[in-house]
N, C-alpha and C positions, 0 to 999 in steps of 0.2 A: 827343265820337262822335256823327257827325250821324247822322239816320234811317238813311242810307243804311250808315253802318258798324256801327249796330244790326241792321239785317237781315244786314250781311254776317256779323254773329258767329254770329247766329242760326244763318245758314244752315249753319255749318262746326260750331259746336256742339250744336247745338239744333236740327235739321231738323224736327223736328214740329211745334214752336212756330212755326219760321218758315213752315211750311206751312199752320198755321191763321191765320196776319197776312194771309197771301194772300189767305185765305178772306174773309174779314173785309171789310162795308162799306169803302168809303175813308178815309173821316170817322173812321173808327174807328183805323187802324193807327196812327196817329202814337202813343197811347197804350198799344197792343199791342206794339208794337217795343220802347217806353222801359220798358214794364213787365218784359217778357218778358228783355229785357237787363240789367234791373237783378235781376231774378232769378237771372240767372247770372254776375254780378259778386257777389251777396252769397252764391251757393254755392262761390266761387272764392276767395273772401276769407280765410276762416277755415285753409282749406289751403293757403294762399299760402306760410306757412313751417313748419318742424319745431317752432318754439318757441311755446308755447302762448302767451306773452304779448304775444311781438309779431302774431301772428296774431290774437289777440283784438283788438287793436289797431286793426290792418288794416279788421275789421269796425267797430270804435268808429266810425271813421271817417267811414265810411258813414253809419254812425245819426246823427251827428251834422249831417254835409249835409244829409241829406233832412229833419231835426227843422226844419235854419234855413230850407228854402223857405218863401217868402211872409212871411220875418222882415225877412232882412237882403237886399242886393243881392246880396252871394255873387262871390265867382271866376268866370268862363267855366269850366266844367268839359264833356268830351267828351259826357259823358253826363248829370249832374245838370242843365245847360242843356237840353238838348231833353226831357230828362222833366220839367223848371218847366213849358218852354211846353207841354208837350201836358196836362200834370194842372192846372197852376196852382197855386194854394196844398194843392189835397187831395193834390198829391204827398206833402208831408209827412207822412199819415198811412202810406205805404207804409213808412215807418220799422218796422211792425211785424211785417213780412216777415225784417226784420234778428234782430232779439233771439233768436228760436230757434235761432239758427245760432251762439248763441256757445258751446253746449255743444261744437261740433264742432271750435273749437279746440285742446281738450285730448286732444282723440284720446282720448277715454273709452266703450268700448261701452255699450250700452244694458244693464241689467242684466236686466229682465225685458221680457217682449213689453207689456206694458202701457204700458210707456214708450217703446217704437217706435210705439204707436199714437198714443202725445199728441204726442210730435216730427214726426210726418206730419202729424197733425190740423193743429198749430200752424203748418206749414211751408207745406204743400199748398193748406190751407183758404181763408186768406187771398189767395196768390195767384190761385185761380178764383174768388172774389168779386170781385176786382179787374178779372180779367179781363169777366167778366158788366156789370160797371158800366161798362166802355169800351164795350159792347156795348148800353147802354141797358137792362139787364133788368130784368125786374118783380121787386118785392121777395117776390112769392109764389112766383119760380122758385128762388129762394136757399136752402131747405131741399135741393131736387134736385142743386143746384151743389155744395153742401157735400157731401152725400153719395156723388153722385159722384167730387170731388176727393179726400176720402179713402180711398175704394175703390181709386182708379188710383195714387193718391200710398203706399199699399200694396204693389200691386202692383209698380208701378215701385224701392220700396223692396229688397223682394225678389230681384228682378231685377239690383238693385245688389249685393245682399248678396256674392258672391263677392270684389267688388273690395272692397267698404266693410269685411270681415273683414282683409283685410291692411293697410287703413290703420287700424285700432283702433275703427273706428265702427261695428261690427257689432253683435252679440250676445254678449254673455258666456258662454252656454251656447245656441248654433245647435242644438237637439236637434229632432229631427224633431215631436214634442209641440209645443214652442213656434213653428216654422216652420207648421205645421199651424194653430194658433190665428190666429195672423196671415192667412193665406190666408182661413181661414175669414169672420174679421170683414169682409175684405175683399170677398167677394161680398156679405155680407148689406150694406154700404154702398152697393155697385153695385146691389143688389137694390131697395132701398130708392130710389135714384135714378132704376130704372125704372119703379118704380109711381108715382113723379111725375111722369112724361115728359108726360102732357098739361097740367101746368103751364108747362110752359118752350117760348117760342116760339120758333121753327123758326134765328129770328136767334142767340141764343143756342149753336146747335150747335157752331161753333168752338171755344167755349171748354170744351166739355167731350168733343173727340175722344180716344179710349182708345186709340187707336196700335194696333199691332198685337201678339198674340201674349199679350193680356192672362189671357185665358181658360187657356191652357198654362200661363202660369209661375206661376198660382195651384194649378193641378192639380200642377205639381210639386215645388212647395216640400217639402211632406210629407216627400218622399223623401231631400233634402237639398242641401247648398252645390253638391257638385259636380254632380250633377244641374240646377240651377237654372242652373250656367256653359254647361250643353249646350243648354239652353233656351231661348237669347235668339234672337229673330226674325231671319232676313234682311236684307241691308239693300233685295233686292228685296222681302221680304214686308211692308217698312214702306212704300213705296211704293207697294204695291197696295193695301196698306191706305187710304192718303191719297188715292189715287184713288178709292177706292170711296165713299168718303165724302165726297168730292167731289160726287159724281152724288148719293148718298141722304141724306146729314146726319145719315143712323141713328147717334146719339152711344151709346145703351145697352146694355148688356151681358146 
């Protein structure tokens, strides 16, 4: 997968992050394009088969290929090769993004809101931290990056919950109280990020882009899954949000 192919995959399947890559400095784009393309593949891998063992084997393949970067020459690969070229030996550290996805292979619902929080923390935060690294973000900005990633990750998980329930990856009991707790925690983490915004240079803003409709999703969550399904932002609103962000670089909510 060349950088052009990475861009095409993101344009089709993850347009918000494709837009982020376009807003980033040219020097950072190879790292961001390959990082976000990898994230897309890692999210898909455990869902590629209805047989849990086969699904986990697919994910394990990615983990092993990532861990091998810098140790052996390896065979050329459409994504691993440009990833290694962009990140160098550091690419092996990206395997941390794959480990939390193992549970998705087994299509098991989360038992408690705390389990969802831990899952989102383990998947969304490392991705945002690597993106900030690609943009040469200072260490002082990382607490805000982590808080923003966790808050947005929970909001996106709630937005996806109607689909996740059908796949067996939602909550065992998606009660209004449970959804309200998740939404409240997301708002708390977003507020923490907002309070630390002065520690975040403007150059990091693309990695913190919230997208459209986050406030509406968090407000709607306590009313139930059906309401969440109806609260999804339109494509027009998504494009409008990205356009506004391009002008202001305001990432906090």
